[in-house]
C-alpha positions in Angstrom: 265.6 233.0 8.9 268.5 232.8 11.3 270.8 235.8 12.0 274.4 235.1 10.9 276.9 235.3 13.7 280.7 235.1 13.6 282.8 232.3 15.2 285.6 234.6 16.4 283.2 237.1 17.8 281.4 234.4 19.8 284.7 233.2 21.2 285.7 236.7 22.1 282.4 237.3 23.9 282.9 234.0 25.9 286.5 235.0 26.8 285.3 238.5 27.9 284.1 237.1 31.2 280.4 237.7 30.9 279.7 234.2 29.6 277.2 232.2 31.5 277.6 228.4 31.0 274.3 226.8 30.2 272.6 229.9 28.9 273.0 228.8 25.2 273.7 225.6 23.3 275.6 225.4 20.0 274.4 222.8 17.5 276.9 221.7 14.9 274.7 221.1 11.8 275.2 220.4 8.2 272.9 220.6 5.2 273.4 218.1 2.3 273.0 219.0 -1.4 269.7 217.0 -1.2 268.5 219.5 1.4 268.7 217.2 4.4 269.8 218.8 7.7 271.7 216.8 10.3 273.0 217.6 13.8 276.5 216.3 14.3 277.3 217.9 17.7 275.9 219.9 20.6 278.0 222.0 23.1 277.8 224.8 25.6 280.6 226.6 23.8 281.1 227.0 20.0 284.7 225.7 20.0 283.6 222.4 21.7 280.6 222.0 19.3 283.0 222.6 16.3 285.6 220.1 17.7 283.0 217.4 18.1 281.5 218.2 14.7 284.9 217.7 13.1 285.3 214.4 15.0 281.9 213.1 14.1 282.2 214.1 10.4 285.5 212.4 10.1 284.1 209.3 11.6 281.0 209.3 9.3 282.6 210.5 6.1 279.1 210.4 4.6 278.8 209.9 0.9 276.4 212.8 0.7 277.8 216.0 -0.7 277.7 218.7 2.0 276.2 222.1 0.9 276.3 224.0 4.2 278.0 223.7 7.6 277.1 225.8 10.6 276.6 226.1 14.4 273.2 227.2 15.7 273.2 229.3 18.9 270.1 228.4 21.0 269.1 229.8 24.4 268.5 226.9 26.7 264.8 226.2 27.1 263.8 227.9 23.8 263.1 226.4 20.4 264.0 229.4 18.2 267.7 230.1 17.6 269.5 233.3 18.3 271.6 233.0 15.1 273.7 230.8 12.9 277.5 230.7 12.6 278.4 229.7 9.1 281.5 227.5 8.9 283.7 227.0 5.8 283.9 223.3 4.8 287.7 223.5 5.2 287.2 223.6 9.0 286.0 220.0 8.6 288.9 218.9 6.5 286.8 218.9 3.3 
């Protein structure tokens, strides 16, 4: 199970000056009511992953009901995540 992270805390950490570009990836993912998980965006920073996720979701406007929406933080070169940033569906314009 992924550890839950906070979007604002992640952005604060990046702005603090100790951020190393390319150390982590953020995957913008959604889980449908049917249990299917999709990746809508990937970025080196959470704000970019969120922005691309919003754009891709708006373009798709899938008929599937979305149950969860989150960014996964992954250290580059590893397969296990460092945590999950839960996002309210309102951030996608739902």
